[in-house]
TIRO-2110 file (N, C-alpha, C; in Angstrom, 1 decimal):
// TIRO-2110
-17.5, 4.3, 14.3, N, 1, A
-16.3, 5.1, 14.6, CA, 1, A
-16.7, 6.6, 14.6, C, 1, A
-16.5, 7.2, 15.8, N, 2, A
-16.8, 8.6, 15.9, CA, 2, A
-15.5, 9.3, 15.3, C, 2, A
-15.8, 10.2, 14.4, N, 3, A
-14.7, 10.9, 13.7, CA, 3, A
-14.1, 11.9, 14.6, C, 3, A
-12.8, 11.9, 14.7, N, 4, A
-12.0, 12.9, 15.5, CA, 4, A
-11.5, 14.0, 14.7, C, 4, A
-11.3, 15.2, 15.3, N, 5, A
-10.6, 16.2, 14.6, CA, 5, A
-9.2, 15.8, 14.4, C, 5, A
-8.6, 15.9, 13.2, N, 6, A
-7.3, 15.3, 13.0, CA, 6, A
-6.2, 16.1, 13.7, C, 6, A
-5.2, 15.3, 14.3, N, 7, A
-4.2, 16.0, 15.1, CA, 7, A
-2.9, 16.4, 14.3, C, 7, A
-3.0, 16.4, 13.0, N, 8, A
-1.8, 16.6, 12.1, CA, 8, A
-1.8, 18.1, 11.7, C, 8, A
-0.7, 18.7, 11.8, N, 9, A
-0.5, 20.0, 11.2, CA, 9, A
0.7, 20.0, 10.3, C, 9, A
0.6, 20.6, 9.1, N, 10, A
1.7, 20.6, 8.2, CA, 10, A
1.8, 19.3, 7.4, C, 10, A
3.0, 18.9, 7.0, N, 11, A
3.3, 17.8, 6.2, CA, 11, A
4.2, 16.8, 6.9, C, 11, A
3.9, 15.5, 6.7, N, 12, A
4.6, 14.4, 7.3, CA, 12, A
5.1, 13.5, 6.1, C, 12, A
6.4, 13.3, 6.1, N, 13, A
7.1, 12.5, 5.1, CA, 13, A
7.4, 11.1, 5.6, C, 13, A
7.4, 10.1, 4.7, N, 14, A
7.7, 8.8, 5.1, CA, 14, A
9.1, 8.6, 5.7, C, 14, A
9.2, 7.8, 6.7, N, 15, A
10.5, 7.3, 7.2, CA, 15, A
10.6, 5.9, 6.6, C, 15, A
11.4, 5.8, 5.5, N, 16, A
11.5, 4.5, 4.9, CA, 16, A
12.1, 3.4, 5.7, C, 16, A
12.9, 3.7, 6.6, N, 17, A
13.6, 2.7, 7.5, CA, 17, A
12.6, 2.0, 8.4, C, 17, A
11.5, 2.7, 8.7, N, 18, A
10.5, 2.2, 9.7, CA, 18, A
9.1, 2.0, 9.1, C, 18, A
9.1, 1.7, 7.8, N, 19, A
7.8, 1.6, 7.0, CA, 19, A
7.9, 0.4, 6.1, C, 19, A
6.8, -0.1, 5.7, N, 20, A
6.7, -1.2, 4.7, CA, 20, A
5.4, -1.1, 3.9, C, 20, A
5.5, -1.7, 2.7, N, 21, A
4.4, -1.8, 1.8, CA, 21, A
4.5, -3.2, 1.2, C, 21, A
3.5, -4.0, 1.4, N, 22, A
3.5, -5.4, 1.0, CA, 22, A
2.2, -5.9, 0.5, C, 22, A
2.2, -7.1, -0.1, N, 23, A
0.9, -7.7, -0.5, CA, 23, A
1.0, -9.2, -0.2, C, 23, A
-0.1, -9.8, -0.1, N, 24, A
-0.2, -11.2, 0.2, CA, 24, A
-1.3, -11.8, -0.7, C, 24, A
-1.0, -13.0, -1.3, N, 25, A
-2.0, -13.7, -2.1, CA, 25, A
-1.9, -15.2, -1.9, C, 25, A
-3.0, -15.9, -2.0, N, 26, A
-3.0, -17.3, -1.9, CA, 26, A
-2.2, -18.0, -3.1, C, 26, A
-1.4, -19.0, -2.8, N, 27, A
-0.6, -19.7, -3.8, CA, 27, A
-1.0, -21.2, -3.7, C, 27, A
-1.5, -21.7, -4.8, N, 28, A
-1.9, -23.1, -4.9, CA, 28, A
-2.9, -23.6, -3.9, C, 28, A
-3.7, -22.6, -3.3, N, 29, A
-4.6, -22.9, -2.3, CA, 29, A
-4.0, -23.6, -1.1, C, 29, A
-2.7, -23.4, -0.9, N, 30, A
-1.9, -24.1, 0.2, CA, 30, A
-1.4, -23.0, 1.2, C, 30, A
-0.8, -22.0, 0.7, N, 31, A
-0.2, -21.0, 1.6, CA, 31, A
-0.3, -19.6, 1.0, C, 31, A
0.1, -18.7, 1.7, N, 32, A
0.1, -17.3, 1.3, CA, 32, A
1.5, -16.9, 0.8, C, 32, A
1.5, -16.3, -0.4, N, 33, A
2.8, -15.7, -0.9, CA, 33, A
2.8, -14.2, -0.5, C, 33, A
3.9, -13.8, 0.1, N, 34, A
4.0, -12.4, 0.5, CA, 34, A
5.2, -11.8, -0.2, C, 34, A
5.1, -10.6, -0.6, N, 35, A
6.2, -9.8, -1.1, CA, 35, A
6.1, -8.4, -0.7, C, 35, A
7.2, -7.7, -0.6, N, 36, A
7.2, -6.3, -0.2, CA, 36, A
8.0, -5.5, -1.2, C, 36, A
7.9, -4.2, -1.1, N, 37, A
8.6, -3.3, -2.0, CA, 37, A
9.6, -2.5, -1.2, C, 37, A
10.9, -2.5, -1.6, N, 38, A
12.0, -1.9, -0.9, CA, 38, A
11.9, -0.4, -1.1, C, 38, A
11.5, 0.1, -2.3, N, 39, A
11.6, 1.5, -2.6, CA, 39, A
10.1, 2.1, -2.5, C, 39, A
9.8, 2.7, -1.4, N, 40, A
8.5, 3.3, -1.2, CA, 40, A
8.6, 4.7, -0.8, C, 40, A
7.6, 5.5, -1.0, N, 41, A
7.5, 6.9, -0.5, CA, 41, A
6.1, 7.2, -0.2, C, 41, A
5.9, 8.1, 0.8, N, 42, A
4.5, 8.5, 1.1, CA, 42, A
4.6, 9.9, 1.8, C, 42, A
3.5, 10.6, 1.8, N, 43, A
3.4, 11.9, 2.4, CA, 43, A
2.0, 12.0, 2.9, C, 43, A
1.8, 12.5, 4.1, N, 44, A
0.5, 12.9, 4.7, CA, 44, A
0.6, 14.4, 4.9, C, 44, A
-0.4, 15.1, 4.3, N, 45, A
-0.4, 16.6, 4.4, CA, 45, A
-1.7, 17.1, 4.8, C, 45, A
-1.7, 18.2, 5.6, N, 46, A
-2.9, 18.9, 5.9, CA, 46, A
-3.2, 19.9, 4.8, C, 46, A
-4.2, 19.6, 4.0, N, 47, A
-4.6, 20.5, 2.9, CA, 47, A
-5.8, 21.3, 3.3, C, 47, A
-5.6, 22.4, 3.9, N, 48, A
-6.7, 23.3, 4.3, CA, 48, A
-7.7, 22.6, 5.1, C, 48, A
-7.2, 21.9, 6.1, N, 49, A
-8.1, 21.2, 7.1, CA, 49, A
-8.4, 19.8, 6.8, C, 49, A
-8.2, 19.3, 5.5, N, 50, A
-8.4, 17.9, 5.1, CA, 50, A
-7.1, 17.2, 5.0, C, 50, A
-7.0, 16.0, 5.4, N, 51, A
-5.8, 15.3, 5.3, CA, 51, A
-5.7, 14.6, 3.9, C, 51, A
-4.5, 14.6, 3.3, N, 52, A
-4.3, 13.9, 2.0, CA, 52, A
-3.1, 13.0, 2.2, C, 52, A
-3.3, 11.7, 1.8, N, 53, A
-2.3, 10.7, 1.9, CA, 53, A
-1.9, 10.3, 0.4, C, 53, A
-0.6, 10.4, 0.1, N, 54, A
-0.1, 10.0, -1.2, CA, 54, A
1.0, 9.1, -1.0, C, 54, A
1.1, 8.1, -1.8, N, 55, A
2.2, 7.1, -1.7, CA, 55, A
2.5, 6.4, -3.0, C, 55, A
3.7, 5.9, -3.1, N, 56, A
4.1, 5.1, -4.3, CA, 56, A
5.1, 4.1, -3.9, C, 56, A
5.2, 3.0, -4.8, N, 57, A
6.2, 2.0, -4.7, CA, 57, A
6.8, 1.7, -6.0, C, 57, A
8.1, 1.5, -6.1, N, 58, A
8.7, 1.2, -7.4, CA, 58, A
8.5, -0.3, -7.6, C, 58, A
7.9, -0.7, -8.7, N, 59, A
7.6, -2.1, -9.0, CA, 59, A
8.9, -2.9, -9.1, C, 59, A
10.0, -2.3, -9.6, N, 60, A
11.3, -3.0, -9.7, CA, 60, A
11.8, -3.4, -8.4, C, 60, A
11.4, -2.8, -7.3, N, 61, A
12.0, -3.0, -6.0, CA, 61, A
11.3, -4.2, -5.2, C, 61, A
10.5, -5.0, -5.9, N, 62, A
9.8, -6.1, -5.2, CA, 62, A
10.8, -7.1, -4.7, C, 62, A
10.4, -7.7, -3.6, N, 63, A
11.4, -8.7, -2.9, CA, 63, A
11.2, -10.1, -3.4, C, 63, A
11.6, -10.3, -4.7, N, 64, A
11.6, -11.6, -5.2, CA, 64, A
13.0, -11.9, -5.7, C, 64, A
13.6, -13.0, -5.2, N, 65, A
15.0, -13.4, -5.4, CA, 65, A
15.2, -14.2, -6.6, C, 65, A
14.4, -15.3, -6.8, N, 66, A
14.6, -16.2, -7.9, CA, 66, A
14.5, -15.4, -9.2, C, 66, A
15.5, -15.5, -10.1, N, 67, A
15.6, -14.7, -11.3, CA, 67, A
14.4, -15.0, -12.3, C, 67, A
14.1, -16.2, -12.5, N, 68, A
13.0, -16.5, -13.5, CA, 68, A
11.7, -16.1, -13.0, C, 68, A
11.4, -16.3, -11.7, N, 69, A
10.1, -15.9, -11.1, CA, 69, A
10.1, -14.3, -11.1, C, 69, A
11.2, -13.7, -10.7, N, 70, A
11.3, -12.2, -10.7, CA, 70, A
11.0, -11.7, -12.1, C, 70, A
11.6, -12.3, -13.1, N, 71, A
11.4, -11.8, -14.5, CA, 71, A
9.9, -11.9, -14.9, C, 71, A
9.3, -12.9, -14.5, N, 72, A
7.8, -13.1, -14.9, CA, 72, A
7.0, -12.1, -14.1, C, 72, A
7.2, -11.9, -12.8, N, 73, A
6.3, -11.0, -12.0, CA, 73, A
6.7, -9.5, -12.3, C, 73, A
8.0, -9.2, -12.3, N, 74, A
8.3, -7.8, -12.4, CA, 74, A
8.3, -7.3, -13.8, C, 74, A
8.9, -8.0, -14.7, N, 75, A
9.0, -7.5, -16.1, CA, 75, A
8.0, -8.0, -17.1, C, 75, A
7.4, -9.2, -16.8, N, 76, A
6.4, -9.8, -17.7, CA, 76, A
5.1, -9.0, -17.8, C, 76, A
4.5, -9.2, -19.0, N, 77, A
3.2, -8.5, -19.2, CA, 77, A
2.1, -9.1, -18.4, C, 77, A
2.3, -10.3, -17.8, N, 78, A
1.2, -11.0, -17.0, CA, 78, A
1.0, -10.3, -15.6, C, 78, A
2.1, -9.6, -15.2, N, 79, A
2.0, -8.9, -13.8, CA, 79, A
2.3, -7.5, -13.9, C, 79, A
3.5, -7.0, -13.4, N, 80, A
3.7, -5.6, -13.2, CA, 80, A
4.3, -4.9, -14.4, C, 80, A
5.0, -5.6, -15.3, N, 81, A
5.5, -5.0, -16.5, CA, 81, A
6.2, -3.6, -16.2, C, 81, A
7.3, -3.8, -15.3, N, 82, A
7.9, -2.6, -14.7, CA, 82, A
8.5, -1.6, -15.7, C, 82, A
8.9, -2.0, -16.9, N, 83, A
9.5, -1.0, -17.8, CA, 83, A
8.4, 0.0, -18.3, C, 83, A
7.2, -0.5, -18.4, N, 84, A
6.1, 0.3, -18.9, CA, 84, A
5.4, 1.0, -17.7, C, 84, A
5.3, 0.3, -16.6, N, 85, A
4.6, 0.8, -15.4, CA, 85, A
5.5, 0.7, -14.2, C, 85, A
6.5, 1.7, -14.0, N, 86, A
7.5, 1.6, -13.0, CA, 86, A
6.9, 1.8, -11.6, C, 86, A
5.7, 2.4, -11.4, N, 87, A
5.2, 2.8, -10.1, CA, 87, A
3.8, 2.2, -9.8, C, 87, A
3.6, 1.9, -8.6, N, 88, A
2.3, 1.7, -8.1, CA, 88, A
2.0, 2.9, -7.2, C, 88, A
0.9, 3.6, -7.4, N, 89, A
0.7, 4.8, -6.7, CA, 89, A
-0.7, 4.9, -6.1, C, 89, A
-0.8, 5.7, -5.1, N, 90, A
-2.1, 5.9, -4.4, CA, 90, A
-2.2, 7.4, -4.0, C, 90, A
-3.4, 7.9, -4.1, N, 91, A
-3.8, 9.3, -3.6, CA, 91, A
-5.1, 9.2, -3.0, C, 91, A
-5.2, 9.7, -1.8, N, 92, A
-6.5, 9.6, -1.0, CA, 92, A
-7.5, 10.7, -1.5, C, 92, A
-8.7, 10.3, -1.4, N, 93, A
-9.8, 11.3, -1.6, CA, 93, A
-10.5, 11.6, -0.3, C, 93, A
-10.2, 10.7, 0.7, N, 94, A
-10.8, 10.9, 2.1, CA, 94, A
-9.9, 10.2, 3.1, C, 94, A
-9.6, 10.9, 4.2, N, 95, A
-8.9, 10.3, 5.3, CA, 95, A
-9.7, 10.6, 6.5, C, 95, A
-10.3, 9.5, 7.2, N, 96, A
-11.1, 9.7, 8.4, CA, 96, A
-10.4, 9.0, 9.5, C, 96, A
-10.2, 9.8, 10.6, N, 97, A
-9.5, 9.3, 11.8, CA, 97, A
-10.5, 9.3, 12.9, C, 97, A
-10.6, 8.2, 13.6, N, 98, A
-11.6, 8.1, 14.7, CA, 98, A
-10.9, 8.4, 16.0, C, 98, A
-11.8, 8.8, 17.0, N, 99, A
-11.3, 9.1, 18.3, CA, 99, A
-10.8, 7.9, 19.0, C, 99, A
-11.1, 6.7, 18.5, N, 100, A
-10.6, 5.4, 19.0, CA, 100, A
-9.3, 5.0, 18.3, C, 100, A
-8.7, 5.9, 17.5, N, 101, A
-7.4, 5.7, 16.7, CA, 101, A
-7.6, 4.8, 15.5, C, 101, A
-8.9, 4.6, 15.1, N, 102, A
-9.1, 3.9, 13.9, CA, 102, A
-8.9, 4.8, 12.7, C, 102, A
-8.7, 4.3, 11.5, N, 103, A
-8.4, 5.1, 10.3, CA, 103, A
-9.1, 4.4, 9.2, C, 103, A
-9.8, 5.2, 8.3, N, 104, A
-10.3, 4.7, 7.1, CA, 104, A
-9.8, 5.7, 6.0, C, 104, A
-9.1, 5.2, 5.0, N, 105, A
-8.6, 6.0, 3.9, CA, 105, A
-9.1, 5.5, 2.6, C, 105, A
-9.8, 6.3, 1.9, N, 106, A
-10.3, 6.0, 0.6, CA, 106, A
-9.5, 6.8, -0.5, C, 106, A
-9.3, 6.2, -1.6, N, 107, A
-8.6, 6.9, -2.7, CA, 107, A
-8.5, 6.1, -3.9, C, 107, A
-7.6, 6.5, -4.8, N, 108, A
-7.4, 5.9, -6.1, CA, 108, A
-6.0, 5.2, -6.1, C, 108, A
-6.1, 3.8, -6.3, N, 109, A
-4.9, 3.0, -6.4, CA, 109, A
-4.6, 2.8, -7.9, C, 109, A
-3.4, 3.1, -8.3, N, 110, A
-3.0, 2.9, -9.7, CA, 110, A
-1.9, 1.8, -9.8, C, 110, A
-2.3, 0.8, -10.6, N, 111, A
-1.4, -0.3, -10.8, CA, 111, A
-1.5, -0.6, -12.3, C, 111, A
-0.3, -0.7, -13.0, N, 112, A
-0.3, -0.9, -14.4, CA, 112, A
-1.0, 0.2, -15.2, C, 112, A
-1.1, 1.4, -14.7, N, 113, A
-1.7, 2.5, -15.4, CA, 113, A
-3.2, 2.4, -15.2, C, 113, A
-3.8, 1.5, -14.5, N, 114, A
-5.2, 1.4, -14.2, CA, 114, A
-5.5, 1.9, -12.9, C, 114, A
-6.4, 2.9, -12.8, N, 115, A
-6.8, 3.5, -11.5, CA, 115, A
-8.2, 3.0, -11.1, C, 115, A
-8.2, 2.5, -9.8, N, 116, A
-9.5, 2.0, -9.3, CA, 116, A
-9.6, 2.6, -7.8, C, 116, A
-10.8, 2.8, -7.4, N, 117, A
-11.0, 3.2, -6.0, CA, 117, A
-10.8, 2.1, -5.0, C, 117, A
-10.2, 2.4, -3.9, N, 118, A
-9.9, 1.5, -2.8, CA, 118, A
-10.1, 2.2, -1.5, C, 118, A
-10.6, 1.4, -0.5, N, 119, A
-10.7, 1.9, 0.8, CA, 119, A
-9.9, 1.0, 1.7, C, 119, A
-9.0, 1.5, 2.5, N, 120, A
-8.2, 0.8, 3.4, CA, 120, A
-8.6, 1.2, 4.8, C, 120, A
-8.5, 0.2, 5.7, N, 121, A
-8.8, 0.6, 7.1, CA, 121, A
-7.7, 0.1, 8.0, C, 121, A
-7.7, 0.6, 9.2, N, 122, A
-6.6, 0.2, 10.2, CA, 122, A
-6.6, 1.2, 11.3, C, 122, A
-5.4, 1.6, 11.7, N, 123, A
-5.2, 2.4, 12.9, CA, 123, A
-4.2, 3.5, 12.6, C, 123, A
-4.2, 4.5, 13.4, N, 124, A
-3.2, 5.6, 13.3, CA, 124, A
-2.7, 5.9, 14.7, C, 124, A
-1.5, 6.4, 14.8, N, 125, A
-0.9, 6.8, 16.0, CA, 125, A
-0.6, 8.3, 15.8, C, 125, A
-1.2, 9.2, 16.7, N, 126, A
-1.1, 10.6, 16.5, CA, 126, A
0.4, 11.1, 16.7, C, 126, A
0.7, 12.3, 16.3, N, 127, A
2.0, 12.8, 16.4, CA, 127, A
2.5, 12.8, 17.9, C, 127, A
3.8, 12.4, 18.0, N, 128, A
4.5, 12.4, 19.3, CA, 128, A
5.9, 12.7, 19.0, C, 128, A
6.6, 13.2, 20.0, N, 129, A
8.0, 13.6, 19.8, CA, 129, A
8.9, 12.5, 20.1, C, 129, A
9.9, 12.2, 19.2, N, 130, A
10.9, 11.1, 19.3, CA, 130, A
12.0, 11.6, 20.1, C, 130, A
13.0, 10.8, 20.5, N, 131, A
14.2, 11.2, 21.3, CA, 131, A
15.0, 12.3, 20.7, C, 131, A
14.8, 12.5, 19.4, N, 132, A
15.7, 13.5, 18.7, CA, 132, A
14.9, 14.8, 18.5, C, 132, A
13.7, 14.9, 19.0, N, 133, A
12.9, 16.2, 18.9, CA, 133, A
12.1, 16.3, 17.7, C, 133, A
12.0, 15.2, 16.9, N, 134, A
11.2, 15.2, 15.7, CA, 134, A
9.7, 14.7, 16.0, C, 134, A
8.8, 15.3, 15.3, N, 135, A
7.4, 14.8, 15.5, CA, 135, A
7.1, 13.7, 14.5, C, 135, A
6.7, 12.5, 15.1, N, 136, A
6.4, 11.3, 14.3, CA, 136, A
5.0, 10.9, 14.5, C, 136, A
4.4, 10.2, 13.5, N, 137, A
3.1, 9.7, 13.6, CA, 137, A
3.1, 8.4, 12.7, C, 137, A
2.0, 7.7, 12.8, N, 138, A
2.0, 6.4, 12.0, CA, 138, A
0.6, 6.1, 11.5, C, 138, A
0.5, 5.4, 10.4, N, 139, A
-0.7, 4.8, 9.9, CA, 139, A
-0.4, 3.3, 9.6, C, 139, A
-1.3, 2.4, 9.9, N, 140, A
-1.2, 1.0, 9.6, CA, 140, A
-2.5, 0.7, 8.9, C, 140, A
-2.5, 0.4, 7.6, N, 141, A
-3.7, 0.2, 6.8, CA, 141, A
-3.7, -1.1, 6.1, C, 141, A
-4.9, -1.7, 5.9, N, 142, A
-5.0, -2.9, 5.1, CA, 142, A
-6.2, -2.7, 4.2, C, 142, A
-6.1, -3.4, 3.0, N, 143, A
-7.2, -3.4, 2.0, CA, 143, A
-7.1, -4.7, 1.3, C, 143, A
-8.3, -5.3, 0.9, N, 144, A
-8.3, -6.5, 0.1, CA, 144, A
-8.9, -6.1, -1.2, C, 144, A
-8.2, -6.4, -2.3, N, 145, A
-8.6, -6.0, -3.6, CA, 145, A
-8.6, -7.3, -4.5, C, 145, A
-9.4, -7.2, -5.6, N, 146, A
-9.4, -8.3, -6.6, CA, 146, A
-8.4, -7.8, -7.7, C, 146, A
-7.4, -8.6, -7.9, N, 147, A
-6.3, -8.2, -8.8, CA, 147, A
-6.8, -8.0, -10.3, C, 147, A
-7.8, -8.7, -10.6, N, 148, A
-8.4, -8.6, -12.0, CA, 148, A
-8.8, -7.1, -12.3, C, 148, A
-9.2, -6.4, -11.2, N, 149, A
-9.6, -5.0, -11.5, CA, 149, A
-8.4, -4.1, -12.0, C, 149, A
-7.2, -4.6, -11.9, N, 150, A
-6.0, -3.9, -12.5, CA, 150, A
-5.4, -4.7, -13.6, C, 150, A
-6.2, -5.5, -14.3, N, 151, A
-5.7, -6.3, -15.4, CA, 151, A
-4.6, -7.3, -15.1, C, 151, A
-4.5, -7.7, -13.8, N, 152, A
-3.6, -8.7, -13.4, CA, 152, A
-4.3, -10.1, -13.5, C, 152, A
-4.5, -10.6, -14.7, N, 153, A
-5.4, -11.7, -14.9, CA, 153, A
-4.7, -13.1, -15.1, C, 153, A
-3.4, -13.1, -14.9, N, 154, A
-2.7, -14.4, -15.2, CA, 154, A
-3.2, -15.4, -14.2, C, 154, A
-3.4, -16.6, -14.8, N, 155, A
-3.9, -17.7, -13.9, CA, 155, A
-3.5, -19.1, -14.6, C, 155, A
-3.4, -20.0, -13.7, N, 156, A
-3.1, -21.4, -14.1, CA, 156, A
-4.0, -22.3, -13.4, C, 156, A
-4.9, -23.0, -14.1, N, 157, A
-5.8, -23.9, -13.3, CA, 157, A
-5.1, -25.1, -12.8, C, 157, A
-5.5, -25.5, -11.6, N, 158, A
-4.9, -26.7, -10.9, CA, 158, A
-5.8, -27.9, -11.3, C, 158, A
-5.2, -29.1, -11.1, N, 159, A
-5.9, -30.4, -11.5, CA, 159, A
-7.3, -30.5, -10.7, C, 159, A
-7.4, -29.9, -9.5, N, 160, A
-8.7, -30.0, -8.8, CA, 160, A
-9.7, -29.0, -9.2, C, 160, A
-9.3, -28.1, -10.2, N, 161, A
-10.2, -27.1, -10.7, CA, 161, A
-10.1, -25.7, -10.0, C, 161, A
-9.2, -25.7, -9.0, N, 162, A
-9.0, -24.4, -8.3, CA, 162, A
-7.9, -23.6, -9.1, C, 162, A
-7.6, -22.5, -8.6, N, 163, A
-6.6, -21.6, -9.3, CA, 163, A
-5.3, -21.6, -8.6, C, 163, A
-4.2, -21.5, -9.4, N, 164, A
-2.8, -21.4, -8.8, CA, 164, A
-2.6, -20.2, -8.0, C, 164, A
-3.1, -19.1, -8.3, N, 165, A
-2.9, -17.8, -7.6, CA, 165, A
-4.3, -17.2, -7.3, C, 165, A
-4.5, -16.8, -6.1, N, 166, A
-5.8, -16.3, -5.6, CA, 166, A
-6.1, -15.0, -6.4, C, 166, A
-7.3, -14.7, -6.5, N, 167, A
-7.7, -13.4, -7.1, CA, 167, A
-7.7, -12.3, -6.1, C, 167, A
-8.0, -12.6, -4.8, N, 168, A
-8.0, -11.6, -3.8, CA, 168, A
-6.6, -11.3, -3.3, C, 168, A
-6.2, -10.1, -3.2, N, 169, A
-4.9, -9.7, -2.7, CA, 169, A
-5.0, -8.8, -1.5, C, 169, A
-4.3, -9.1, -0.4, N, 170, A
-4.4, -8.2, 0.7, CA, 170, A
-3.2, -7.3, 0.7, C, 170, A
-3.4, -6.0, 0.7, N, 171, A
-2.4, -5.0, 0.6, CA, 171, A
-2.2, -4.4, 2.1, C, 171, A
-1.0, -4.3, 2.5, N, 172, A
-0.7, -3.8, 3.8, CA, 172, A
0.3, -2.6, 3.7, C, 172, A
0.0, -1.5, 4.4, N, 173, A
1.0, -0.4, 4.5, CA, 173, A
1.2, -0.1, 5.9, C, 173, A
2.4, -0.1, 6.3, N, 174, A
2.8, 0.3, 7.7, CA, 174, A
3.7, 1.6, 7.4, C, 174, A
3.1, 2.7, 7.8, N, 175, A
3.8, 4.0, 7.4, CA, 175, A
4.1, 4.8, 8.7, C, 175, A
5.4, 5.0, 8.9, N, 176, A
5.9, 5.9, 10.0, CA, 176, A
6.3, 7.2, 9.3, C, 176, A
5.7, 8.3, 9.8, N, 177, A
5.9, 9.5, 9.1, CA, 177, A
6.5, 10.6, 10.1, C, 177, A
7.4, 11.4, 9.5, N, 178, A
8.1, 12.4, 10.2, CA, 178, A
7.7, 13.8, 9.7, C, 178, A
7.4, 14.7, 10.6, N, 179, A
6.9, 16.1, 10.2, CA, 179, A
8.1, 16.8, 9.6, C, 179, A
7.8, 17.4, 8.4, N, 180, A
8.8, 18.3, 7.8, CA, 180, A
9.1, 19.5, 8.6, C, 180, A
10.4, 19.8, 8.6, N, 181, A
10.8, 21.0, 9.4, CA, 181, A
10.3, 22.3, 8.7, C, 181, A
END
């Protein structure tokens, strides 16, 4: 990837109506379980020539309907423990945009109060003007992480010796951003 000079000036805030943050993990070695967070926020800012991406998701806003399953994942100590750790957050240490519209974003991901480095890759759409005269841009990023790195260690062995829930989790962020006036 040849690195391009970034086309962003100023600060871009998340358009929550046109953005999503979700994860996917193998369940019972059969299928993928996916969940998203309804309450997310993000900001991309030009900080003296370097781009900084910050974002967060409210753990309580996860899209799980079943009350017992939701209680275990959202409130239980095995997973997010939302009362103690209400946010998942990210702050970039490096944002690299390629002239081919590729994007690599490295930074610190905080889950359950545990901070670990993560690099996400994907694409970006440079700023363009929408029908209402606002400047919009987008980032679509993916990263695969081992959930054990954030003390998300719950597991149930299956009769065949495999695990009920995969250790690798794919995180996906689709961020549409609007320039601050």
